[in-house]
N, CA and C atoms as an extended XYZ file, in Angstrom:
255
Properties=species:S:1:pos:R:3:atomname:S:1:resname:S:1:resid:I:1 pbc="F F F"
N        -4.253       14.359        2.771 N   UNK     1
C        -4.758       13.072        2.388 CA  UNK     1
C        -4.628       12.934        0.874 C   UNK     1
N        -4.325       11.726        0.441 N   UNK     2
C        -4.228       11.436       -0.989 CA  UNK     2
C        -4.735       10.020       -1.236 C   UNK     2
N        -5.228        9.790       -2.433 N   UNK     3
C        -5.645        8.456       -2.857 CA  UNK     3
C        -4.771        8.039       -4.028 C   UNK     3
N        -4.393        6.765       -4.045 N   UNK     4
C        -3.502        6.252       -5.086 CA  UNK     4
C        -4.054        4.939       -5.617 C   UNK     4
N        -4.241        4.855       -6.919 N   UNK     5
C        -4.696        3.621       -7.559 CA  UNK     5
C        -3.483        2.753       -7.849 C   UNK     5
N        -3.508        1.514       -7.351 N   UNK     6
C        -2.429        0.555       -7.568 CA  UNK     6
C        -2.977       -0.561       -8.453 C   UNK     6
N        -2.304       -0.825       -9.577 N   UNK     7
C        -2.717       -1.869      -10.509 CA  UNK     7
C        -1.531       -2.787      -10.765 C   UNK     7
N        -1.768       -4.100      -10.726 N   UNK     8
C        -0.679       -5.042      -10.979 CA  UNK     8
C        -0.998       -6.395      -10.407 C   UNK     8
N         0.038       -7.059       -9.897 N   UNK     9
C        -0.120       -8.398       -9.335 CA  UNK     9
C         0.589       -8.481       -7.989 C   UNK     9
N        -0.036       -9.160       -7.051 N   UNK    10
C         0.555       -9.474       -5.753 CA  UNK    10
C         0.587      -10.993       -5.641 C   UNK    10
N         1.786      -11.548       -5.582 N   UNK    11
C         1.942      -13.007       -5.505 CA  UNK    11
C         1.105      -13.725       -6.548 C   UNK    11
N         1.136      -13.210       -7.770 N   UNK    12
C         0.461      -13.861       -8.882 CA  UNK    12
C        -1.013      -13.551       -9.030 C   UNK    12
N        -1.580      -12.766       -8.136 N   UNK    13
C        -2.998      -12.394       -8.215 CA  UNK    13
C        -3.102      -10.994       -8.785 C   UNK    13
N        -3.819      -10.871       -9.894 N   UNK    14
C        -3.907       -9.599      -10.614 CA  UNK    14
C        -5.156       -8.816      -10.226 C   UNK    14
N        -5.032       -7.500      -10.322 N   UNK    15
C        -6.160       -6.624      -10.053 CA  UNK    15
C        -5.675       -5.247       -9.669 C   UNK    15
N        -6.548       -4.505       -9.033 N   UNK    16
C        -6.185       -3.167       -8.575 CA  UNK    16
C        -6.845       -2.907       -7.227 C   UNK    16
N        -6.340       -1.879       -6.548 N   UNK    17
C        -6.919       -1.438       -5.278 CA  UNK    17
C        -6.472       -0.003       -5.054 C   UNK    17
N        -7.086        0.647       -4.083 N   UNK    18
C        -6.776        2.043       -3.783 CA  UNK    18
C        -6.109        2.134       -2.422 C   UNK    18
N        -4.999        2.896       -2.366 N   UNK    19
C        -4.339        3.201       -1.100 CA  UNK    19
C        -4.726        4.605       -0.661 C   UNK    19
N        -5.026        4.758        0.624 N   UNK    20
C        -5.311        6.073        1.197 CA  UNK    20
C        -4.104        6.494        2.030 C   UNK    20
N        -3.529        7.650        1.688 N   UNK    21
C        -2.400        8.222        2.421 CA  UNK    21
C        -2.960        9.329        3.312 C   UNK    21
N        -2.705        9.229        4.597 N   UNK    22
C        -3.187       10.244        5.534 CA  UNK    22
C        -2.013       10.642        6.422 C   UNK    22
N        -1.613       11.902        6.343 N   UNK    23
C        -0.448       12.350        7.090 CA  UNK    23
C        -0.747       13.559        7.946 C   UNK    23
N         0.080       13.722        8.966 N   UNK    24
C        -0.009       14.910        9.812 CA  UNK    24
C         1.394       15.268       10.307 C   UNK    24
N         1.570       16.534       10.614 N   UNK    25
C         2.854       16.995       11.114 CA  UNK    25
C         2.602       18.009       12.213 C   UNK    25
N         3.281       17.805       13.318 N   UNK    26
C         3.167       18.740       14.444 CA  UNK    26
C         4.562       18.912       15.038 C   UNK    26
N         5.079       20.114       14.997 N   UNK    27
C         6.445       20.414       15.438 CA  UNK    27
C         7.412       19.424       14.806 C   UNK    27
N         8.040       18.572       15.594 N   UNK    28
C         9.014       17.622       15.054 CA  UNK    28
C         8.423       16.230       14.846 C   UNK    28
N         7.144       16.083       15.048 N   UNK    29
C         6.521       14.766       14.910 CA  UNK    29
C         5.795       14.671       13.573 C   UNK    29
N         6.130       13.649       12.810 N   UNK    30
C         5.521       13.419       11.507 CA  UNK    30
C         4.920       12.028       11.510 C   UNK    30
N         3.720       11.905       10.973 N   UNK    31
C         3.053       10.610       10.935 CA  UNK    31
C         2.380       10.445        9.577 C   UNK    31
N         2.541        9.259        8.993 N   UNK    32
C         1.898        8.938        7.733 CA  UNK    32
C         1.307        7.545        7.845 C   UNK    32
N         0.004        7.454        7.668 N   UNK    33
C        -0.687        6.175        7.664 CA  UNK    33
C        -1.150        5.898        6.245 C   UNK    33
N        -0.818        4.717        5.733 N   UNK    34
C        -1.231        4.322        4.391 CA  UNK    34
C        -1.988        3.009        4.530 C   UNK    34
N        -3.248        3.012        4.103 N   UNK    35
C        -4.086        1.814        4.234 CA  UNK    35
C        -4.796        1.520        2.914 C   UNK    35
N        -5.120        0.249        2.730 N   UNK    36
C        -5.938       -0.148        1.586 CA  UNK    36
C        -7.375        0.266        1.874 C   UNK    36
N        -7.989        0.985        0.948 N   UNK    37
C        -9.379        1.420        1.108 CA  UNK    37
C       -10.281        0.175        1.061 C   UNK    37
N       -11.126       -0.016        2.080 N   UNK    38
C       -12.015       -1.182        2.092 CA  UNK    38
C       -12.875       -1.257        0.831 C   UNK    38
N       -13.077       -2.463        0.337 N   UNK    39
C       -13.921       -2.745       -0.839 CA  UNK    39
C       -13.395       -2.118       -2.125 C   UNK    39
N       -12.091       -1.774       -2.175 N   UNK    40
C       -11.557       -1.167       -3.397 CA  UNK    40
C       -10.886       -2.184       -4.319 C   UNK    40
N       -10.685       -3.420       -3.884 N   UNK    41
C       -10.014       -4.427       -4.691 CA  UNK    41
C       -10.869       -4.886       -5.868 C   UNK    41
N       -10.183       -5.174       -6.988 N   UNK    42
C       -10.874       -5.664       -8.183 CA  UNK    42
C       -10.277       -7.003       -8.612 C   UNK    42
N       -10.985       -7.686       -9.501 N   UNK    43
C       -10.522       -8.942      -10.092 CA  UNK    43
C       -10.094       -9.937       -9.011 C   UNK    43
N        -8.865      -10.431       -9.064 N   UNK    44
C        -8.405      -11.427       -8.086 CA  UNK    44
C        -8.000      -10.805       -6.749 C   UNK    44
N        -8.069       -9.483       -6.633 N   UNK    45
C        -7.735       -8.797       -5.381 CA  UNK    45
C        -8.970       -8.313       -4.633 C   UNK    45
N       -10.137       -8.820       -4.992 N   UNK    46
C       -11.361       -8.481       -4.252 CA  UNK    46
C       -11.199       -8.967       -2.817 C   UNK    46
N       -11.511       -8.095       -1.872 N   UNK    47
C       -11.404       -8.433       -0.457 CA  UNK    47
C       -10.059       -8.095        0.160 C   UNK    47
N        -9.169       -7.474       -0.601 N   UNK    48
C        -7.852       -7.132       -0.067 CA  UNK    48
C        -7.976       -6.108        1.058 C   UNK    48
N        -7.122       -6.265        2.062 N   UNK    49
C        -7.027       -5.324        3.178 CA  UNK    49
C        -5.549       -5.219        3.518 C   UNK    49
N        -5.144       -4.122        4.128 N   UNK    50
C        -3.753       -4.040        4.535 CA  UNK    50
C        -3.253       -2.640        4.753 C   UNK    50
N        -1.944       -2.569        4.997 N   UNK    51
C        -1.268       -1.314        5.276 CA  UNK    51
C         0.054       -1.261        4.517 C   UNK    51
N         0.572       -0.045        4.383 N   UNK    52
C         1.866        0.135        3.741 CA  UNK    52
C         2.717        1.061        4.590 C   UNK    52
N         3.999        0.720        4.719 N   UNK    53
C         4.958        1.534        5.446 CA  UNK    53
C         6.015        2.008        4.462 C   UNK    53
N         6.350        3.276        4.518 N   UNK    54
C         7.414        3.819        3.675 CA  UNK    54
C         8.736        3.636        4.412 C   UNK    54
N         9.731        3.077        3.709 N   UNK    55
C        11.032        2.809        4.298 CA  UNK    55
C        12.019        3.837        3.749 C   UNK    55
N        12.500        4.761        4.603 N   UNK    56
C        13.424        5.793        4.126 CA  UNK    56
C        14.840        5.237        3.975 C   UNK    56
N        15.630        5.935        3.165 N   UNK    57
C        17.047        5.605        3.121 CA  UNK    57
C        17.639        5.542        1.738 C   UNK    57
N        18.869        6.019        1.652 N   UNK    58
C        19.683        5.865        0.476 CA  UNK    58
C        19.174        6.530       -0.787 C   UNK    58
N        18.313        7.522       -0.691 N   UNK    59
C        17.803        8.194       -1.868 CA  UNK    59
C        16.821        7.371       -2.676 C   UNK    59
N        16.451        6.189       -2.200 N   UNK    60
C        15.474        5.338       -2.882 CA  UNK    60
C        14.167        5.370       -2.123 C   UNK    60
N        13.110        5.092       -2.841 N   UNK    61
C        11.816        4.921       -2.199 CA  UNK    61
C        11.533        3.432       -2.116 C   UNK    61
N        11.394        2.928       -0.914 N   UNK    62
C        11.005        1.532       -0.707 CA  UNK    62
C         9.768        1.505        0.168 C   UNK    62
N         8.949        0.489       -0.047 N   UNK    63
C         7.704        0.358        0.693 CA  UNK    63
C         7.578       -1.068        1.192 C   UNK    63
N         7.027       -1.222        2.384 N   UNK    64
C         6.690       -2.540        2.910 CA  UNK    64
C         5.167       -2.624        2.876 C   UNK    64
N         4.643       -3.486        2.017 N   UNK    65
C         3.205       -3.624        1.844 CA  UNK    65
C         2.754       -4.922        2.497 C   UNK    65
N         1.915       -4.820        3.500 N   UNK    66
C         1.399       -5.980        4.209 CA  UNK    66
C        -0.088       -6.099        3.898 C   UNK    66
N        -0.485       -7.207        3.269 N   UNK    67
C        -1.878       -7.361        2.833 CA  UNK    67
C        -2.473       -8.682        3.287 C   UNK    67
N        -3.800       -8.715        3.306 N   UNK    68
C        -4.571       -9.930        3.567 CA  UNK    68
C        -5.605      -10.066        2.466 C   UNK    68
N        -5.776      -11.294        2.023 N   UNK    69
C        -6.859      -11.624        1.093 CA  UNK    69
C        -7.665      -12.727        1.731 C   UNK    69
N        -8.928      -12.483        1.995 N   UNK    70
C        -9.733      -13.487        2.683 CA  UNK    70
C        -9.341      -13.561        4.149 C   UNK    70
N        -9.690      -14.654        4.784 N   UNK    71
C        -9.455      -14.790        6.221 CA  UNK    71
C        -8.085      -15.367        6.563 C   UNK    71
N        -7.523      -16.211        5.711 N   UNK    72
C        -6.331      -16.939        6.131 CA  UNK    72
C        -5.029      -16.464        5.494 C   UNK    72
N        -5.073      -15.787        4.396 N   UNK    73
C        -3.852      -15.457        3.668 CA  UNK    73
C        -3.247      -14.158        4.189 C   UNK    73
N        -1.952      -14.158        4.393 N   UNK    74
C        -1.246      -12.949        4.820 CA  UNK    74
C         0.038      -12.856        4.024 C   UNK    74
N         0.226      -11.776        3.323 N   UNK    75
C         1.406      -11.586        2.490 CA  UNK    75
C         2.097      -10.302        2.904 C   UNK    75
N         3.403      -10.357        3.037 N   UNK    76
C         4.188       -9.147        3.262 CA  UNK    76
C         5.278       -9.122        2.222 C   UNK    76
N         5.430       -8.012        1.573 N   UNK    77
C         6.504       -7.910        0.593 CA  UNK    77
C         7.016       -6.494        0.529 C   UNK    77
N         8.304       -6.388        0.205 N   UNK    78
C         8.895       -5.073        0.006 CA  UNK    78
C         8.749       -4.721       -1.456 C   UNK    78
N         8.338       -3.509       -1.713 N   UNK    79
C         8.094       -3.048       -3.076 CA  UNK    79
C         9.020       -1.883       -3.359 C   UNK    79
N         9.739       -1.939       -4.459 N   UNK    80
C        10.544       -0.809       -4.915 CA  UNK    80
C         9.669       -0.010       -5.871 C   UNK    80
N         9.621        1.283       -5.682 N   UNK    81
C         8.737        2.108       -6.508 CA  UNK    81
C         9.534        3.095       -7.333 C   UNK    81
N         9.067        3.300       -8.529 N   UNK    82
C         9.644        4.320       -9.409 CA  UNK    82
C         8.643        5.446       -9.543 C   UNK    82
N         9.133        6.657       -9.463 N   UNK    83
C         8.253        7.814       -9.619 CA  UNK    83
C         7.764        7.912      -11.053 C   UNK    83
N         6.504        8.247      -11.194 N   UNK    84
C         5.950        8.529      -12.514 CA  UNK    84
C         5.697       10.011      -12.586 C   UNK    84
N         6.168       10.611      -13.671 N   UNK    85
C         6.201       12.005      -13.764 CA  UNK    85
C         5.140       12.811      -14.230 C   UNK    85
């Protein structure tokens, strides 16, 4: 398990939130669940909820982040990530 602080803007709304990475591996089966920690959103991202999927391929790290803010808004976007060292 790992926790990751994400700071920036989603569709023009600024703030931060925490992602929880929870993985398991058994023989040839690998599973990774990444979710937004409830009540972790700040500023304009208060109330954020959602999940993230890691998209493998081509030596790049890509992520599909699906989030909700409030009851009616649903945003899905692909995020390109750069490793920080």
